[in-house]
C-alpha positions, 0 to 999 in steps of 0.5 A: 493986853488983857484987862485982868483983875486979881483977887487973892482968896484965903485958900491960896487961890487967885480969883481972876476977872478977865474982860474979853471982847464980844467979837472974840466969842463970835469968832470962836463960835464960828470955829466951834461950829466947824469943829462940831461939823467935823465930828457930827454927821450932818446929812447932805454935807461932808465932815466939816463943810456944813454952814454955821446955820445948819450946824446950829440947827442940828446941835443947838446954840448952847452946844456951839456956845459951850464949845466956843467958850472952851476955844476962848479959854484954850487960847486965852488962858496961857496969856492970862497966866503970863500977864497976871504974873501968878504961879499956878499949882494946877489948871484953873477952873472957869467959875462963871461967864457974864455973857450979858456984858460987853466986853464979856467977863470970865471969872476964873479960880486958879490954885497957886503954887505953894509959898514958904516963908522960912523962919530963921533956920540958921539961928535954930539951936537944940541940944543933941543927945547921943544914945549910948549902947548898953550891956542890955542892948548887946544881950538883946541882940544875942538873945534874938540871934539865939532865938532865930537859930533855935532848934525845934523839937516835938515834945509830949509833955504839957505846954511850957513857957517858951514852947511853940504850940500848934493849935486849931483855932476858930472864933465867933462874934457874940454880936452878929454883923449886919448881914447876920454873920457871926464868924470871926475866924474860920478854923485854921492851924496856927503856931503860937509862941507861948510867953511866960506869965510875966511877959508884956503881951500887949501886941499878941494875937489874937488878943493880949495874954492869949498864949498864956491860956495854953500853959499846961495843955497837952496835945489833944486838949480842947479849950473855949475862951471868951474875950472882950476886946478893949476900947483901944484895941488895934482891931478897931472893928472889934473894940468893945465886942466879945468873941468866943474862941475855940482851940484844940492843941495839936502839937508842942515843940520845944525851942532849944536855944544854942549855947553862946560860944565860939561855935555859935559865932561861927554858925551865924557868920564869918566870925572866929570867936564869940568876941569877934561877934560881940565886937561886930554887934557893938559896931552895928549898934553904935552906928544904928543908934547914931542914925536913930539919934540923928534922925530924931534930932532932925525931926525936932529941928524940922518941927521947930522950923515948920512952927516958925515958918509960914507955909501956904498951899492950895486945897487941891495940893493937899487933896492930891497928897491925901489920895497919894497917901491912900494909894501908898497903903495898897502894898501894905494892905495886899500883904495883909490879904486885903484891898482898900474896899475890904479895909474900909469894910473891916473898919466900917468907914467910908472913903471920905471918912478915911480921907478925913482921918489921914488929913492931919498927918498928910498935911503935916507931912506936906508942910515939912516937905515944903519947908525942907525943899525951900531950905534946899533951894535957899542953901543951893543944895544940889546933886550932880548928874554923875552922883545921881547916876551912881545912886540910881545904880546902887538902888537898882542893885539893891532892888535886884536882890529882892525883886523878881525878874519880872518886877525888875523889868517893870522898875527899869521900864521907860515909864518907871525908870525916870520916876526912880531917878526923880525919887532918888534925886529928891531923896538925896536932896532931902537927906543933904538938907536935913544933914545941913539943918542938923549940923547948923542946929548943933552949931557945927559947920554946915559945909560938912553936909555939902561934902558928904555923899550917899556912899557914907550912909547905910543903904536904905532897905528897899521894898518891892513897891518901887515898881 
């Protein structure tokens, strides 16, 4: 038995003080010398055959001591963890060795596995508000369908609201970059959907209200605009800065919307009449609003439960999740034509600053995840092997409809397939746990959640980043 002293630390780590007989280190020094002799060429001796004194003279006593400490730790650490009875999150860190003591004293810091003390989640009750569909909701779907099926026809008249204007656009910063460059946009051809003056253009590119500057222009017209970006602009590196935009109108296309009739319904799907299409829209909106309301409700329940629970985890776990979160930004950045370095430069921040920025969001997400998984554990929510296999097959089928053949090969490779299985299992457990929490908070029988399967849910849209 080892003599181990434990001291809990505030950051959910354990400080261990372990006593080791000096003879243990002396034995390890002999092993260390033999290991070093196998990888270091010592004149006059075959690998591993040089005596201790020769090896020590060749590499120095410190090298042998460091190797010996590694050997002692490798042999001792599993016993330390077992005898201390702690549950580590990851490997511990050697902080100090007191070589002047007899016995020797090793100080080790070990991050602990997360611990969750749940609040009384069975007692949570919150009012649930369904979201009924309105005539406006249905009309908005019809409007979007008409716009998606609009016929584009070139016109020679001045630009009107609803047109698509094709322009050559370039822009210069009024305040140069650090390298003296003032270029904001190199000249390129852009299509611009021209909005009416009373339309909310908050999300319009390159700035709100830009399209309305084109009203009345004719093909060949040129215009110079100056804009100062707001302090809350989505373009963080441009906040408060002024830029000059030069544009030339090249072409105008009128968007002719189709009539809402039976012929239109037949053109957008397997519908005989406009009434059939309307009935389908109502059905899909009802289901979509139901899922949206239930999702928002589940979020409220989890947030309340997190507030009533005690969640502990080491800083190493949070740091790991932060890096995972930043790695997950890669595909979205790539879709915008950027990598992480370019993104950081565009915002004029460092990697450390990005880590600090995302920490609150990641920490909150980690707490929610730990709480949900603890509920799943206490409620014994499981997914059978046959169910997992079926869910994975469904997921692979959906992926095959969006990914290329090479991407699918990577998804199904030995290295990635188990990850896909694990993610599918984890997501299904979370889904069932959230449903259990929702039904409980609504005062319904939680047994309903255990009986439902993924097949009763709308499939989740997959992204090409599964690989």
